[in-house]
N, C-alpha and C positions, 0 to 999 in steps of 0.2 A: 505495500501501499503507501502509497506517496503523498498523503493528505487527500487526494482528491475523489471523486466520483468513481465508484467502483470502474477499474476499464472491463472486467468480464462482464459487465450486465450487457444482457440482450434485448432489444430493439423490442422483442415479439412479444416476451413476457410482460410487459407492461399495457401490451393493448387493449384496451375496453376499461382501463383502472385509471380515475380519476387521481384517486391518491399515489400512485405512484408505487416502487418498493420501498420496502423500510430500510432506513438507512444502515450499511454495514458497520460495526462497530470492531474497533481494535480485539488482538487477543489480547490476554495479559502479559502483560512485562514486554508488547510491542515497543518500540520504537523507530521514529523515520528515520529513514534512510539518508545520509550522509547527501546534501549537495552542494554543498561550499567546500574547494579544495586548498588554502591557504598553508603553501609552510615551504620553507625553500627555497626553489625558482618557482613552485608550483602557483600558478591563481586560476583555477579550472570552475566552471560550475555546472553542473549537472542537472538537466531538466528531464522531466517525466512525462512521456503523454498523455493529456487526458482518457486517452481509452486504451490505455496499453502499451503495449510494446518493449523492444528495447532502447532503454533511457539513451539521451543522447549529451555529450562534453562538451560544452563550447570552452577554448581554452584562451583565456583574454591574457597570457602571455607574449602572443603575436601582437598586440597594440602596442605601437608606437609611442608609446607616454613610459611616464615615471610608475614607478612598484605602486605609490600611494594610489596613483592616480588609476591603475588597475585593479589595486584592491577595490576601491570607492565604486568602477563602472561595474566591475564583478558582484559587489554585493548588491547593489542598486539593479540591473540584471537580476536576481534571483527572488527578488522582492515584486518584480513586476512579472516574472514567467513563473514565480514557483506555486504553489498551492494558494495561496489567498490572492494573484493573481489572474487577469482576464486569458491569460495565454490560452491553449488549452493544445492544442497542436504542436509536432516538430518544426515543421515546417512556419507557421508564424515565430516560433521562437529562433529560427536562422534567420527570419528578416530583421526581426529586433536586434540582434548581434551585428547582421550587415549594418544598419544604422548607426550602432553604438562606435564600430570600427571605424565607418568613415567619418564620422565626430572624432575618433583618434588621430585620425588622418591631418585633421585640419590644426589640434590641439598643438600636433609634433611639428607646423609648420611655423607656427609663434618666437617672434623673437624681443623677447625670450620665452624661453618657454615654460609655461606653468608646470608646477611642480607638485601641488597636492588641489584637491577640489578646492578651497579658499581661495587659487588662485585663478581660478576660470572666471571669465566675466562675460557679461552679456552680448559684448560683440562677434562673441566665437557663433551663437546661433546665428549670426548675421552671414559671416564667414560659410560656414555650413549650407545657407540657405541660397548663396551666390554658388557656392560648388555645384549643388545638384538642380540647378534652376532648370536645366534645359531638361527635366525629369518630370511628367505631367504630376508622379506621385508625391511630388514634393511635399504639399500640404498633409498626406497622411502620412509622411517619414517626419517632418515636423512634430508630429503629435506626438507619436514616436519616441522620439527622442525624448521632447520633453518630459514624457510620462514615465521615462529612465531615471534623467536627474534627479527628479523631483524626487524619487527615492535614495538618492544620496545623499549622507551625512557630512557635515562640513562648509555648505556652498557659504558663499560670501552674498549679503542681504541683498545687491546689486540683481546677482541672478536670479533668488530665490523671488525676487518681485518679476523677471522677463519670463521668470518660467508659468507664473499665477497670470500671465496676459494671455488675453485670446490669441491664435495664430490669425493674422492678418495676411495669411499669403492666398490668394485668391484661386481655386481651384481650375488650371488652363484645359476647362473644354475642350479650346478650340483644336487641342492636338488629338482628343479623343475620335474614333471613329465609332461612328454609327451601325446599325443593324446591317444586315447583309442585302441587299439587291436581292431580287425573285431568283435572277438567272443567276449570281453568285452562289446563293444558300446550295439550289437544287444541285450546283455540280458539286459543292462541299461537303454534302448528304451523300451522293452520290457515289463521291472516293471515296468516306468513312464505310460505305455500306459494302463496296467490292475488297476495299483492304482486310476489313474484318471477316468477310466471308472468307479469301483464301487464306487468311489464317484458320478458321475453321477448318477448310478443307486439309490442310498442309498437317495440321496438327493431329484429325480427327483420321485422315487415312494413317498414319504413322504410327498411332495408337491400336488403332485397328488392326495393322500389319504386327503390330508386338503382341497383343493378346492370342495372336493365333499362334505365333511362335509361341508362347507362352503352355498354348491349349496342345503344343508337340503336332499343329497341323502340318501333316504331310508334304503336303506341295510346299510350305517354308522353310521346313527342317533340309528337304533333298535340296534345295538351294542352297550350295556350301556358300555363295558369298550374302546372298540375301538373311542367312542364316548368321552371319557374322555380324550383316548388320543389325539385325535385332538384340545381337548381344550389347553393342554399343548402346542402341536403345535402351534396353534395359539397364543401363548402368546413368544413362540420363534421366528415366523414369523416379528410379530406387535411391539416385544417392546425390543427382544434379552436378556429377563433377567426372570428369574423365582421366584416366592417369595418362602419367608424362612418361616421356623415354627414361628418367633421370632425375633425382631430387633437385639436381640442382639447375636443370632443363624445364622450359616448357614447351618444347615439341611434343608431338602426340605420336606413340608408336606408332608402327608401321600398319597392323591390323587396320587400329583406328582412323587415321589418316587418310586412307585412302577409301575410306566414305565422305568425306567432306570435312574442311575444317572446321575450327572448336566453334564458331560463331553457329555456322550452317548446322551443325550436328545438336547444339543445345537446341534452336529455335525447332527444331525437329518435331520438340515435344513442348516447349514452350514457347510464349509469345515474346513477342516484341515490345519494347514499350510505345513505337510508334503502333502498333497493331493495337495496343491498349486505348492510347490517345484517339484512334477513332472511334470507339466503342463512348469513350467520356466524350467525344463532341455529340454526338445521337445523341447520348442520354441529356446533354447540356441543353439541346436542343426540344429535346421532348418533354423535359420535364420544368427547365426555365431554371436549375437552381445552380449557385456558383461551381465554376469549374475546381476551384479548388476543394468545395463539398463531394463533389462527384469523383475527382483524384485520390482521397482519402474515405473514399464509402468501405464501409463493413461488410464482410462476408456473411456476418449474420444476419438472419432475417426470420421473418414469420408470413407465414402461407393461413391467410384467414379463411382463405377460401378453401383448406382440409382435402386437396385435391380432386375435390366432388364433382369437378369438369366444371364447365361456363366459363366467364371470365376468370381469369388464373390472377391470382395479387400476389406480391410480394412487396411486406411493409420492413422498411430498412428505417435507420436511425442515423441520419448523417447531422454535420456539425459546420454550423458556420459560426470560425471564431471570434469575428469579431464581436457578434452580439453579446459577450459575457456569458452572465446566468442564462441565459435563454438561446445560448446557440445549439442546444440538440432538439432536432426537428425529426418528430414521424414522418415520413413521407411514403405514399402508397405508392407503390409501381405496376400499371395494371398491363392485362395484355390486350388493351384495346388501341387502335389505332390513333396517333394526337392528330395529324394534321392531314389534310383532304389526297394526297399520293397515295397514301395506304389504301389495302384494298375495302373498299365499300360492303364486301357483303361479309355474314357472317357464317365464317369459313375455319375451319382448321387452320391454324396458319403450318406454311410450311416452314423449311429450316432457312429456304429463302427469303421467306415472307417475313419471321420473326424478327427482323431489325427494321420492323414501321414498329415495335410499342417498345414501352420501356420494361417493361416486363421480360419480353423477348431477348433485348441485348443485354438486360443484367445476367439474365439465367446462363444466357452465352460466355458471357466474362468468365461468371462465376465456373461454369466447366471448362473453360482455356488456362485458369490459370488455377487450376485443382492439384494438379501435382505440384506445383512450383510453391504453394499453401502447404501441403505435407511436410516439402523437406523444410522450409525455412521456420515450421512454427507460426507465421504469419496470419494476423487476423483481418485482413484486407482485401478486398474485393482485386485489387489492382497488383499482383504479382509479376513483374517482368523478369526475362534474364538478360545483362549485358555484360561485353566485354570489362564496363565500366563503372559495373558493380560493386557489391559490397566485397571486399579481398577475402580471397579464396573460393570463393562460390561464385557472384556474379551477380547476384538473385537482387533485386531491387523492389522494397515494399514501399506501395503507395505508389503513386504519378506525378511527379512535378508540375505543376503548372507551366512551367516555362518551356515545356518538350516542345510547344508548336512556336515561338519566339523566333529560330534561328531560318523557318524559312523552308529548312530541310523536309521538314512534316510534308508542304507544301508541293515542293519538289519531285518527292516520292511518289508522291499520289497524284502527278501531272497537271494540279492547280498553277496556270500561269497569266498570267495579264500583261496584255499588251501598251505598253502605255506609246501615246500618240508619238513619233521620232523617238520612241526610246528602244532599247533592249527587252526582251522577254524578262521579265521576273517572278520569282514565285511570288503567288497572292498571298495578302495578310491573312490567313488564319490564327484566330485567338478564339479562346473558349469566352471572353468577354464579350466580344461581340456577336458571337452564336447566342447566347445568352439574351440581350437584346434584341436579337432577331425573335426569339423565341415571345417576348413579351411583347413588339411589335405587332407579330403576328397575332396571337393569342388573345392579347388586349386583357388578359387578368393578371393582378398579383401575385408572386410566388415569394413568401418569404418578405413580405413588407407591403405594406397599405396601399391602396386604392389611389392618396393621397400623393406617397410616394412615386409610385408607378406614372400618373400623370406627369407629375412637377420634376421629377427627375430624369426618368428614362425617356417616355414620350414625346413630352416638352422638348428636352433637349437632344433626339435623335434626329439632326441632320438629315440624313441619308431620305428619310422617308418622311419628314418632319410634313414639304407639302402635299403629298398622296394622302398624309394621315389628316389632314386640317380639310381636304377636298369630298374626305368618307365620312367625315363626321357632318359635313353640310349637307350631303347627300341625306345622310340619316336622318337630321333634323325636319329636312324637306318634306322627305316620304311619312316623315310622323304626324308631321304639320301638317299636308296633303288628308292623308289616312284620318283622323279627329276632324278637319273639315268635312268629310264626306259624311259624316253622320250629321243630322240633324241635334242642333244642341239641346241637352234635355230642359222639359217645362220647367219654369219658374214662376210656384205662386207666389203673391204679393202679399201685405196684410192686407187690401183689399177684395183680395178673393176668395183670402180667410174669414174676412168680414161676412160676404154672400155667401160664401157656403156654412156659417153658421145659420144665419137665415134662412136660405132654400138651398138645402143639401142634393138636393135633386138635380136642380139645372146648373148646380157647380160642378155636380159631378159627370154629367152629358160635356159643360163646358170642354174638363180639363180629359176625358178619354176617360175616366177611370167609374168603377162602381160605389155608390154609396158606402160601403163596408168598406171599402179600400179606401176613400178619402177620410171614412173614420179613421182609419187605422194611420194615413199620413198624417193628421192635423194632431193625433193622439202622442205620434212619436210609437208606436210601437211598429212600425214600420221601418224604422230609421236604418241605416248603414253606412253610415259614418260621415259621408258626403252629401248625402240624398235621402228621397225616402223610398220604397217600392211599392209602385201600387199593386204587383202580381208576381212574386217571384217564380211563378211555374208558367210564365208566358215569355222569358226573356231570350234572346237569341244565342244564348251561350249555351244552352244546354238541349237536351230530346223535349219535345213538345208536351208539357203535362207532368215533367219532372223537376224540380226542386233546382235553383241555381244555385252552382259552387263556384261560382268566377270571383275572382280578385275583387272586392268593393272598389278600385281601381275601376274597373271597367265599368260602374255605374254613371262614368261622366260620360259613356258611349250610348246607354243602355236608354232605346224607347219607353220600357217600364218604370223607369227614375223619375222624380220628383222632386224638384229644390225649394226647401221652405224657409223663410226669414233666420228661422232660427239655426242652418246648416252654414252661414255666412261667418261666423268662428272659424268651423271646422276647416272650411273653404281657405281662406283666408292663411290659415295655419297652414293647410297641405301647402298653398305655393309656397310660402318661406319656408317652408320646411324643404322644398324640392330646389329652391337657388340655394340655400345652404347645402344641401348633398351634389349640387355641381361643382365644387369647389373640391371634395371632398372623393369624388370620384374619377376614373378617365373620361377623359370628351365624350367618346366615341361609347364607352357602358352607359353613362349617364343617356346618353340622345336613344339608345336601343331601350333601356328600361324606364324612364321617364318621360320622354320628349312626347310623346302623345297625351298622357295626362296632365302637362305640364301647359300644351296648348289649350288644352279641355278647358283646363281651371282658369288661366286667360282670357279664353273666350267670355265662357260663363259670367265670370267677376266682372268683364266691362258690360255686359247688359245690366247690370245691379247699379243703383243709384249710389254715384259717386258717396253722397255723406253714409248711406248706410253699410256700405263697404271698411269705411274711414271708424265708423261706431265698433262694427266689426272685430274689425283689428286690435281696437282700447277693449273688445270683451275678451279678446282670445282669454282660455282658463288653464291650467297647467295640466286637470283632465284633458281637455282640449288638445293639448301637443302631447302628451301620450299617448292617447289615442293616435290620433297622425303617426306618430312615430311608431306604434305597433303596427300600423298598417303599412308604412312604406317598407318596414322592415321583413313584413311578409307573415306576422306571426297571425294575423286573422283570417289567412288565408284557409280555406276548406282542404285539411287534409284526407 
């Protein structure tokens, strides 16, 4: 235990429980593991990932600063990433260390060179910002740097005040690319599917051959060269290590080398990092979650469908590290296509079609990495083999989000762009842009609010902003046309109510209702939040003679609805609430869901006397607001 959440917890065991799991208490005599190692020339911090796995050591001895500053930085780093901090993954801890290392280089370049924490001055923050000014993530880096420095002891008051001041560096959105145009998205998604299918065919074919050899298949055993190749595959599968000619040599013995080089033989049964990146890209596009969350996804999952047929689902627990205590997210990956290019019929998905669903991609990745996970004992979904992997075996646990940054993946996938008058170059492929593409296409928030989706993603997506504006305008125009196609609901004035009390039969004939229905309307017995209903079994939203089960919002376009003066406060409250929701939702989401009732309410109130509307606005009660809120939230809809 490292003092964090239990690393061995399973996402599936908490499904359906609002209380969660009971806290895991330390055993009697338990002592927390040592995290800071300072002694002699050593200055090192050990980080324990939130979700278990091997701890990571960060050597502060490499920083180009004095010993007192190294120690102070190491202790500040430990306070920030330790059990009481907000950092949960090794990747995030490495980012913090990278920022500190860059700051140490700035300190080392000073004249005179600061020797103690008290010597550090606020100007060093400006110098670091100047050094990193070309980086789009500078505001984020400055936040990390300040957070760690604030945890250091012995700082002078001027620096303490500077660290407490808000960061004024604006995020340079101009350097950020937006979502992919549809043709680029199609090319990337198709290339990712091809790469992942090729990996599945290669690994699946070799595994089938190996199983036949292990079962003493006569055809395989009789072929001497093929049998020898299966001996090599057996070593790759069981140990993840191939023999060498000698202890001092890295060369393979002839009986192994004649079947291929080290990389080809290891990749016969273990996926490449680039192939897992293809799967991660597909999952980001289909789920909309951050690339970092997908790249560190767990292998442990829960199957709520119980393998009983129908739409299969895997429930996994992803981590969005920078959310602090809210970083754990339970996510359902279903066997249902996400976008229109997927098969439209409900059929059993083949191996070719499984890459159109989050569940299909996840389960294929789980299968491809099973052997590597068994050898390494890892608990992650992504485990690949690389010559630059962990010393001794070459396995990488998890996937670096930067794996796409150098353009090699795009080049290997054949994704090139041809700028006007320039040489062909790799298409920019990133997890961040693919996530923006999901948000742009699906128009639904993922691990954030609708306001964040609208303000931080859609409104700032220069690639598709013009198209998005036109789409919203078209939807609003269509909703307004639809609202006006229905005649405005009949309104009864105070004079109409007075006549109804004097001559109910005449008033009923005038307003097209029965006398009994008129009495129910006047008494409030037939109220439906924004109006009254003359005949619930005669509306257009249910079969003739059947009680209406439509949302009460549809009363605004129903011929059976009648608006009375007492409904004005609720109607004005509803119009205000719709306007407020306009700022809390994506423009397209608001237009699709509330564009029509907003137009109908606006039209209805425009026909009411202005003085009556103003009086109703001042007469709105908390009961009215609460009822309207429940109406817009769908709580009053028929289930």
